[in-house]
C-alpha angles and dihedrals in degrees: 000000000000117000112271117253129204089226125077115244086250090060092250122138113251113272092005112085111195090217086073092058111083127164109211110241090232091055091047092051092047091050095046095048096079089050092054092046091051092048093047089056090059093077127098095250120142114235134182091215102045120124089243092054094044091052091048091050093048092047091049092052094042090052093055103091091184091058105146093205094059090040090055093048092047092049093049095046116109094189116115105255115250133152092266101052103029094069111091117243113207128201128182116213121253093249119064114170135198110235097182142357129208120238093253089048091231095110128055133183110214140184136190145136124280130187131195126195121201118173108317096339127090120191127189133195141162111261123204120197144167122227121193131181117206122215089261090057096254113147121222123190127190121184123208113236114262113257119214 
């Protein structure tokens, strides 16, 4: 007689047949969706709404000291200027859309909302920008001047 084993010959734990454990296909698909989304973001695709692009757009706008949107907000603010409230606070809208894509998919035209708060005034405007990724992976953003 062979030595007894704590495992069933079907490699099932005693008293717990694996055939009774079923993961519903809907649950499996729901649980695997976030993994697929995370993995799809690992590519080298250019996107208008990526974190890298958003940061570059905000930096480009913040570096423009002749920015008419911030100048308008600063001029309209009635708050007493001090170091805390005189610095512009920028916020890109939740929805940034791709308006066109180049044939080689390395240049995108994009559009979205942007707000700036200076003191007690908040001004919002549509911002249009171009994002381009060079062969070496370097990202370049150019923002169209605000039109009033």
